[in-house]
N, C-alpha and C positions, 0 to 999 in steps of 0.2 A: 405364341407358342411358349411352353415352359418345359423346363427340365430336360429330359433326353431329346425331346423334339427340337428344342433350340439348338442343342449341340449338333444334332444330325443335320439340320438345315444349314448351319454354319459350315460344316464340312462339305456338304453338297455344293454349297455356293462357291466355296474355294475351288473345288474340282471343275465346276462349270466355268468359272473365270479362267482357269488354266486351259480348258479345252476350247473356249470360245474367243477369249482375248489374244492368246498365243496359239493359234491353230497350227496343226501340221499341214504340209501341202496336200491338197485334194480333199481337205476336211469339208464337212457340210456347211453351207452358208448359215450364219446365225438365225436369219429370219426364217429359214426352213426348219431349223431346230426348234425355235420358239412355237411355230405353227403345229409341229408334230407333238410337242409336249402338252400343248393345249388340248390336242385330240385325245391323247392318253388320259388326261385329266377328266375329259368329258365322259369317256368310257367308264372310268372308275367311279365317277359320280352316279352314273346310271346303273351300276351293278355293285351295290354295297357288299354283297357276299364276297366278290372278288377283291374289293378293297380290304376287307377284313382278313382274307386269306394272305394277301401280300404284306400286310402290316402285322401279322401275328408273330409276337416274339417267341412263341414256343416252336415255331417252324424254322428249321435250319435255313440260313440265309441263302446258301447255294440253291436250295430247292425253290425258293421264292423267286431268285433270279431266273432259274430255268423256266418256271411257269410264266413270268413276264416276257421272256424271250419267245416262248411258244406263241403267246398271245399277240405280241406287238412286233416281233423281230422283223417280219416281212413288210410291215407298214411304215417303219421308221428307219432313218439312216443310222450310221455308226455312231455319230456323236450323241444323238437323242437316245440310242440304245444304251450307250455307256452311262448316261445320266439317269435314265430309268432304273438300271441295275444298281447304281449308287443309292438311289432313294429307297428301293424296296429291300436293299441289304441293311439299311440302317434301323435303328430302333425309334419308335414314335410313341409319344405319351397318349395320344388319341388316334383313333383310326382315320379321322378326317385329316389329320396333320400330314399324312402321306400325300394325299392329292393336293393339299394346299402347297406343299413343298414343290410338286411338279408344276403347278401353275406359276409359283414364284420364279422357278428356273426358266419357264417359258417367257415370262416378262423380261427377265435378265437377258435372255438370248436376243430378244427384239431390241433391247436397249444397247447391246453390243453392235447390232447392226446399224443403229442410229448413231452411235459414237464414231463408227467408221466414216460417216459423212459429216461428222462434226454437228450433229443435230440434236443431241441429248437435251440441251437447254431448250430448244424449240419444242421438243416433245413434252418436257416437263411443264412448260408454260401453257402449252395447248391443252394438256390434260386438265390443268387447274382451271383455265378459263372456260373450257366446255363443262366441267363439273359445276362451276358457279352458274353458268347459263342454265343448265339442267335444274339446278336447285331453285333458281329464281323464277322459273317459268312452270307453274303447276301442270299446265296441259301437256308440256313436253315430258316432264318428270313422270306423270301418270301414264303417258303412252309407252315410255321405256320401261316402266315398272310393272305394267299390266300383264299378268300371267295369261290372260285369255286371248290376247292379240297374237297373231302368228309371228314367230321369231323373224322370219324373212322380211316381214313388213317392217319390223323395227330396225333391222340391219340396213334396209334400203333408206329408211329415214335418216339414219346415221350418215350413210354415204352421201346422201343429198346435202346434209348440213355441213359436212366437212370436206367434201370434194373440192379440190383446188385451194382450200384454206388451211389445211393441216398436213403435216408429214405423214407419209404412208404408215410409219410405225405407230403414230398417234391414232390413225384410223383403225389399224389392226388391234390396238389395245382397247379402244372403246368398243369395237365390235365384239371382242371377247367378253367384255362385261355385259354387253346387251344379249349376246347369244347364250352366254353361260353365267347368269348372275350368282349361281351357287348359293342362293338364300340370302344374298346381300341386297340392301337398298342401293339405288344409284349412288347415293352419297358415300355409302360404305365402300362400294366398289372403287370409286375414284380415290378415296382416302387410302385404301390398301395399295393401289397401284402407285400412287404418288409416294408412299412410304418406301416402296421397292426402288423407285427412281432415286430418292434421296440417299438410300443405302448404297445404291450403285455409284452415286457421285461422292459417297462418304462425306456428306454434309448435312446440316440441319436445314429444314425448310421453315421459314417464318412467314405466317400469314399476317400482313400489315394492313391496317385500316386507317386511312387518313380522311380529313374533311375535304382536302384539295389534292390534286395530283402532285406527286413529288417530281422535283427536277432530277436530272441525271446525277448531279452533284450531291443532292440530298439523299438519293438511293445509295450512292457509293459510300457516303459518310455513315448512314445508318447500318449499311451491311458490314462495313468495317468495325463499327462499334460493337455490333452483336457478335461478330466473329471473335473479337478480343474478349467479350464477356464470357462466351461459352467454350472458347478454346478450340473451336472447329469452324470450318468454312460454313457460312449461312447463306442460303439462297432466299430472295425475297419474292413473295407473291403479294402484290400490292392492289388493294381495292380502295375505291373512293366512295365514301359514305358521308354526305353532308350532315347527316343527323348527329354525328359525334360532336359537331360545333367547332372543332379545332384540335390540335394536338395529334397524338398518334396512339393506336392500340396495336400491340405486338403479341401474337400468340405462337408459341413453339410447343407442339405437343399439348400437354395439360397446363403449361405455365402461361399466364397472361400478364403482360406489362401494360397497364391501362393508364395512359397519360392523356386521355381525351378531356376536353373542356366539359362535356356533358357529365362525365363521371366526377370530375373535380367539383362541379357546381352541386351535384347531388349530394356528394359527401359533405360539402360546406353547409348545405341546407340541413342535413341530418344533424351535424354538430351544433348548429345554432338552435335547433329544435329540442335538443336534449338538455 
């Protein structure tokens, strides 16, 4: 998101944290809020004209809130209703950004639910691992990305793969990506949700590739070194790939720190040949 949308999402995120992390007595459970926000997002995706009406900057915000309340008020609880009102009241640079923001807040709500059971780290790791499994198995990736297959079949496939092996929040997030990919590839969907998790945890996520598995001490020292380098807490997603020959490759966003033996040898050969 850019410009007005980024500012609007930041404001909506702050309000969602206030409502979800420090709820009033009798407030909606966060997992219920997340599910309802996903439902609103799906309706807006299915009805572009409605999405345009709710994001139109020329329409007075109060009118947009009233329209949203008439459409969704009886379907969602008080906390979800307040967050929908916040989103439709805001200004968005693109029409799609409104529904993107609602989905983001839905993910945030489910993460709050996971945080209450001290399971956010588990959810983060499970999302990453399942995303890598999907990316590495073409038949599974094709099954989840195939638009001609019935959605419920794909949902049942996810449930069979994750049942008893993943936190319920992880299952809910993967199910959302499968049920409503919203134009994304599986890889893009997992990357989007992993980014939201990292924002919730207020830390960077580093993808680390090594030739051999790291010990707990090596993980700890690498995490500390990266945290000091970037001035923020860094969470590691570690993969083992013998093809790099040795050393370590670290990717944070678009930045890559490549200390692999394979890369060093390739650069050495290139210098000798020049």
